[in-house]
Residue, then its C-alpha position, 0 to 999 in steps of 0.5 A: m558513492k551516492s547515498v540515499a536515506i529511506i525514511s519510514s514510520q514502520a520498521y517492518s515495511l522497510i523489508n516487506f515493501r522497500g526490500a527489493l528497492i534497497r537491494d537494487l540500490v545497493d547493487s547499483g553502487v548506492q549506499v542506503f540508510a534505512l531509518a525507522p522507529d522500532i527496529d528490533d534485532e531481527m529487523w536490524l540484521a535483515l536490513e544489514k543482510i540486504g545491504a542497508k545501514p539501519e538507523q533508529i529514529a523516534l518518529s511515531r506512526v500514528g497520532f499527532n502530538p505537536v510537541k512530540d512531533l516537533w521534538d522528533t523532527l529536530s532529532l531527525i534533522k540531527q541524524i540526517k546531518r550526521l549521515r549526510p545523504d545525497v537523497t532522501l526518500t520518504y513514504l507514509i504520512k508522517p515521514v513524508i511530512y516531517g521527514t521531508v522537512a527534516a531533510y530540507f533543514a539538514g541540507v539534503p540536496r535532493r528530497i523525494a516523497l512517495i505518496e502510497g495512498l491517502g490513508y485513514v484521514y482522506t478515506a470516506s468511512d461507513r460512518q459520518l465524518t466526525w469533527r475530529k477527522s475533519a479537523l485532522r484532514y485539514v491539519v494533514s493537508f496543511l502540513y502536506k502543502i508545507s512539506l511537498t513545497l520542500a520536495d523535489r519530486v513527489i511520486f504517486l501510484n494512481q491518477d486519482d490521488i494526483r488529481e486530488f492533490l493538484g486540485a487542493r493545491l497541495v503539490a506543484p504539477s511540475k513535481v509530480i511523477h506517476v509510477d505503476g505501484v511499488g511492484v512485485d517480484l514475479n520470480y517469487w510470486e510465481e503463477k500457480p493453478p487456483c484451488l477449485v475444490p473447495i472454492t476459496f475466497v481470500m482477503v488480505a488487509r489490515i482489519l480496518r473498516e475502510k478496507g471493506v472488512l465488514e462488507f466481506v464478512e456480510a457477503a461471506r455470510t450471505v453466500k455461505a448460507k447458500y453454498p456452505a462448502l465454500k471457504f472465506v479467509l481473512l488474512g491480516d491483523v487488528d491495528l492501532n489505526p482509529s478505524s481498526l475493528a476489535q479482535a473480539e469482533v473478528q473472533a466472533w465471526v470465526d466462532e460463527g463459522v463465517v470466516e477463517w482468520p489466521g491473523h498476520v501470516d505469510v500470505k504466499p501459501w494462503l494465496t497458493k491455496s486460494s481461488v479468488f482474491l478480494l479487496p473491497s476497500y474504500r480507497e487505496g494507493l495501488p494495493r500491493s496485496t492485489q498485485e501479489a495475488m495477480a502475480v500468483g494468477r488469481a482473479v480479483i474482485t475489488t472496488n471501483v475506487p481510486g487505486c483499486r480500480d487500477t488493478v482490474m479490467h472489469g470482466v477480464n481479470g475480475y470484477l469491479i463493484d461499488a464500495k460499501s456494497s456487500s450485495q454486489l460483492a456477494d453477486a460477484m462471488t456467485k458469478f465465480i461459484e456458478c462458473p468456475s472456469k472464470i476463476v482459471e481464465m481470469g486468473r491467467e489474465s491477472r498474471k499477464i497484467a502483473v507481468s506487463r505492469f507490476d514487475v518490481r525490477r522495471i518499477n525499481t529502475q524508474i524509482i532509482e532514476i527519479l532518486l538519482g535525478a532522472g525520470q519524467v514528470w507527470s503527464d495526464r492521460r492526454g499526454r500533457k506534461f506539467 
């Protein structure tokens, strides 16, 4: 029996983002080890329920402490040696870097890295690049280059990230594979008619500056002054990320009456009650929140940046705007307010795109082929393979 070790630095993501892949691997007769820190009892049982064997690891999600990271990597090598998987799949920055290195020294025959997005370190913020962030970017790039040299294949979710990594010589072209996102379950995320009374704009994201939260709030404030009956809902929670906004700041917007903020919740019922989905992010891999909204049949307003622009055909299933522009965001919202039929028409187009591109069953088949040794290497838009 083939075995795969999936290594993450966020325990909940193993269920929320890798759950369907784990099920499909298990159904294919593959033994799956699920490795992450902070696997609580509930998560442990949930992973066992879908057929995975949970393994607690020490790797932290945020911060770079060379001594601790080295110690955690040595510990991870021992764990991987004990499990003896045929393949490792690592995702998120620290697992890709340290997990791939650990897998190599543990003698794992095949090592796959998944670059879901470039994250805080590489995303341009609304503030000047600090020396600390600049130094961190240099260190992360150096570590990426080392770890990806040891990977057999590197999966990317958008062409922009591929070009950036190739341009910086962080990965060999022969290792690169492009996959259309991590996919969504189209049976779970069923198409539902949008809410038109009141028109409700929903944003789903961690409460980070780089997600465009400030622009969302400013645009909501502008539009709500003219159309007070509208609803603006922000779903997500504050985070350990250095760019996270403070809870008190978000609560102040709620007290002002600009937005509703339920926090970290099951987004499905909120999407069902929504009209239009928003993600004014500065950069993404290929956002699953947008894919889920599209599957439900929601028109989308998002930014013309890597990852986000891969989800919207401008004027077909939504609108692309410049990043960091609350005025363009407000203008795009107004187009839907003044012509509600676009909410319905573009929502239908979103569902069509989700069905054709983001079906998790099709994408999981691709990923499983890559894990088990098949899968085509990346080719650019002209069809040239590398």
